C-alpha positions in Angstrom: 0.0 0.0 0.0 1.1 3.5 -0.6 1.3 6.3 2.0 1.1 9.9 0.9 4.9 10.3 1.5 5.5 7.3 -0.8 3.1 8.6 -3.3 5.1 11.8 -3.7 8.3 9.8 -4.0 6.6 7.7 -6.7 5.6 10.9 -8.5 9.2 12.1 -8.3 10.3 8.7 -9.8 7.5 8.8 -12.4 6.2 5.4 -11.3 2.6 4.4 -12.2 0.2 1.7 -11.3 -2.2 -0.1 -13.6 -5.8 1.1 -13.6 -9.1 -0.8 -13.9 -11.4 -0.3 -16.9 -14.2 1.1 -14.8 -14.5 4.8 -14.1 -16.3 6.6 -11.2 -17.2 10.2 -12.0 -16.5 12.7 -9.2 -17.1 16.4 -8.8 -14.4 18.3 -7.0 -14.7 21.6 -5.2 -13.0 24.4 -7.2 -10.2 24.6 -4.6 -9.6 20.8 -4.8 -9.6 20.9 -8.6 -7.1 23.8 -8.5 -4.9 21.6 -6.2 -5.0 18.7 -8.6 -4.2 21.0 -11.5 -1.2 22.4 -9.5 0.0 18.9 -8.7 -0.3 17.9 -12.4 1.7 21.0 -13.3 4.3 20.1 -10.7 4.5 16.5 -11.8 3.9 16.7 -15.6 4.5 13.0 -16.0 1.2 12.5 -14.2 -2.3 13.2 -15.6 -4.9 14.7 -13.4 -6.7 11.4 -13.5 -3.6 9.6 -12.2 -3.1 12.1 -9.5 -6.7 11.7 -8.3 -6.5 7.9 -8.5 -3.2 7.8 -6.6 -4.4 10.2 -3.9 -7.6 8.2 -3.5 -5.5 5.0 -3.1 -3.3 6.6 -0.5 -6.3 8.0 1.4 -8.1 4.6 1.4 -5.0 2.9 2.7 -4.6 5.4 5.4 -8.3 5.1 6.3 -8.0 1.3 6.5 -5.1 1.5 8.8 -6.9 4.0 11.1 -10.1 2.0 11.4 -10.4 0.8 15.1 -9.9 -2.8 16.2 -12.6 -3.9 18.5 -11.9 -7.2 20.2 -14.7 -9.7 20.1 -15.4 -12.7 22.4 -14.3 -15.5 20.0 -10.7 -16.5 19.4 -9.9 -16.4 15.7 -6.3 -17.8 15.9 -3.2 -18.0 18.1 0.0 -16.1 17.7 3.5 -17.7 17.5 3.7 -17.7 21.3 0.4 -19.5 21.7 -1.5 -16.5 22.9 -5.1 -16.1 21.6 -5.9 -13.5 19.0 -9.5 -12.5 19.2 -11.8 -11.7 16.3 -12.2 -8.1 15.3 -15.9 -7.1 15.5 -15.2 -3.5 14.6 -15.4 -1.6 11.3 -12.1 -3.0 10.1 -13.4 -6.6 9.7 -16.6 -5.3 8.1 -14.6 -3.2 5.7 -12.2 -6.1 4.7 -15.2 -8.4 4.2 -17.0 -5.9 2.0 -13.9 -5.2 0.0 -13.5 -8.9 -0.7 -17.2 -9.1 -1.6 -16.9 -6.2 -4.1 -13.7 -7.7 -5.6 -15.4 -11.0 -6.1 -18.4 -9.3 -7.7 -16.1 -7.4 -10.1 -14.4 -10.6 -11.2 -17.8 -12.1 -12.1 -18.7 -9.2 -14.4 
């Protein structure tokens, strides 16, 4: 996954990630559109679409890592020392489950 710091380093190195064929139209505020345009001017090897895509990827990664872990009552596994690891009943597990569901749905279409 990419952090915002890594993203800027990638832009400096002109790296790029492959995109899906699907598109999701978004409307930006004028200020955010100006920021994207400024970044595209600063990093001319990047299109505005690439910048938006990569910013979204970094933001989603950051969001996923900040979702809280809420310990459930059931043991899901044991660590290498034999200590129990309890299921996560918080939004992280729901998010991961739903991401898997949508990935599977996208493979079937």
